[in-house]
Residue frames relative to the residue before (quaternion, step in Angstrom):
aa qw qx qy qz dx dy dz
M 1.0000 0.0000 0.0000 0.0000 0.00 0.00 0.00
I 0.1840 -0.7483 0.6299 0.0970 3.61 -1.00 0.93
L 0.1340 -0.7845 0.6050 0.0214 3.43 -0.96 0.99
Y 0.0995 -0.8115 0.5751 0.0300 3.62 -0.31 1.13
T 0.3191 0.7453 -0.5247 0.2595 3.48 -0.50 1.29
V 0.4932 -0.6466 0.4889 0.3158 3.57 -1.21 0.56
M 0.5373 0.6743 -0.3790 0.3362 3.60 1.20 -0.45
P 0.4876 -0.6780 0.4595 0.3025 3.60 -0.93 0.75
H 0.6549 -0.5355 0.3650 0.3887 3.55 -1.05 0.68
E 0.6683 0.5089 -0.3190 0.4389 3.64 0.93 -0.79
H 0.6265 0.5194 -0.3272 0.4804 3.67 1.11 -0.43
I 0.7212 0.4345 -0.2878 0.4563 3.58 0.94 -0.77
Y 0.7618 0.1475 -0.0614 0.6278 3.52 1.10 -0.70
P 0.0134 -0.8497 0.5271 -0.0062 3.63 0.41 1.19
Q 0.5027 -0.6232 0.5049 0.3226 3.47 -1.20 0.45
A 0.7186 -0.4712 0.2892 0.4217 3.63 -0.97 0.29
E 0.7526 0.4185 -0.2253 0.4558 3.54 0.78 -0.95
Q 0.6315 0.5195 -0.3164 0.4808 3.56 1.19 -0.45
A 0.6325 0.5422 -0.3545 0.4245 3.63 1.06 -0.86
S 0.6647 0.5299 -0.3312 0.4096 3.64 0.90 -0.74
S 0.7074 0.5052 -0.2757 0.4103 3.70 1.00 -0.59
L 0.7129 0.4559 -0.2108 0.4893 3.54 1.20 -0.80
E 0.0651 -0.7950 0.6026 0.0246 3.44 -0.94 0.72
L 0.2916 -0.7211 0.5692 0.2664 3.75 -0.91 0.71
V 0.0083 -0.8098 0.5852 -0.0407 3.54 -0.62 1.16
S 0.2105 -0.7387 0.6090 0.1980 3.61 -1.24 0.15
W 0.0384 -0.7912 0.6100 -0.0227 3.46 -0.72 1.23
N 0.8334 -0.0715 -0.0149 0.5478 3.64 -0.59 1.27
G 0.7332 -0.3980 0.2710 0.4802 3.61 1.05 0.64
I 0.6612 0.4916 -0.3226 0.4659 3.59 1.08 -0.05
P 0.3217 -0.7921 0.4932 0.1610 3.52 -0.55 1.12
L 0.0075 -0.8441 0.5306 -0.0766 3.62 -0.52 1.14
F 0.3271 -0.6193 0.6681 0.2511 3.56 -1.34 0.37
A 0.0949 0.7939 -0.5892 0.1161 3.52 -0.74 1.10
E 0.3300 -0.7140 0.5741 0.2275 3.49 -1.35 0.54
R 0.3844 -0.7224 0.5149 0.2554 3.68 -0.91 0.75
E 0.0179 -0.7877 0.6148 -0.0349 3.45 -0.93 1.07
E 0.7857 -0.1707 0.0592 0.5916 3.61 -0.02 1.18
H 0.8157 -0.2476 0.1699 0.4945 3.60 -0.57 -1.21
R 0.7190 0.3698 -0.2460 0.5346 3.53 1.22 0.42
Y 0.4589 -0.6732 0.5378 0.2170 3.53 -1.33 0.45
K 0.2100 -0.7059 0.6520 0.1802 3.58 -1.24 0.70
V 0.3810 -0.7235 0.5295 0.2260 3.55 -0.85 1.01
V 0.2287 -0.7816 0.5752 0.0771 3.45 -0.93 1.21
R 0.7911 -0.1427 0.1591 0.5731 3.58 0.96 -0.97
I 0.3721 -0.7071 0.5663 0.2022 3.55 -0.97 0.96
I 0.0693 -0.7819 0.6192 0.0189 3.66 -0.81 1.04
S 0.3243 0.7228 -0.5016 0.3475 3.50 0.17 1.42
T 0.3602 -0.7088 0.5653 0.2196 3.63 -1.22 0.51
D 0.5691 0.5798 -0.3713 0.4495 3.66 1.30 -0.20
P 0.4113 -0.7479 0.4791 0.2047 3.59 -0.52 1.09
S 0.6459 0.5153 -0.3566 0.4360 3.65 1.18 -0.57
H 0.4906 0.6645 -0.3882 0.4087 3.63 1.29 -0.22
Y 0.7152 0.4494 -0.2434 0.4768 3.51 1.08 -0.87
L 0.6048 0.5351 -0.3616 0.4660 3.52 1.35 -0.06
N 0.5467 0.6239 -0.3999 0.3898 3.59 1.17 -0.45
E 0.3538 -0.7730 0.4934 0.1841 3.64 -0.51 1.24
Q 0.5385 0.6315 -0.3812 0.4072 3.59 1.26 -0.44
V 0.7797 0.3174 -0.1575 0.5163 3.64 0.96 -0.73
T 0.3303 0.7104 -0.5762 0.2328 3.62 0.84 0.26
P 0.6083 -0.5658 0.4013 0.3858 3.65 -1.21 0.50
G 0.7237 0.3572 -0.2952 0.5114 3.55 -0.81 1.01
Q 0.5641 0.5543 -0.4000 0.4632 3.65 1.14 -0.27
F 0.3168 -0.7091 0.5909 0.2181 3.60 -1.29 0.56
I 0.0940 -0.7791 0.6196 0.0161 3.59 -1.03 0.90
S 0.1245 -0.7845 0.6003 0.0938 3.58 -1.24 0.46
F 0.3795 -0.7161 0.5550 0.1874 3.52 -1.13 0.65
């Protein structure tokens, strides 16, 4: 099987301890991998094909977002 994707191997086939910490969330239409910390999320990675999403300073990796 051939899998064509921009996703890293660790996200497609995560190990047990990594799978529990990351969540795929959508914030204002921007798909993100984020870690839950109390009542907010910490952005880990942007998962989008729209280049303008990467220019949004509110969702750069390391930023905290809330819903």
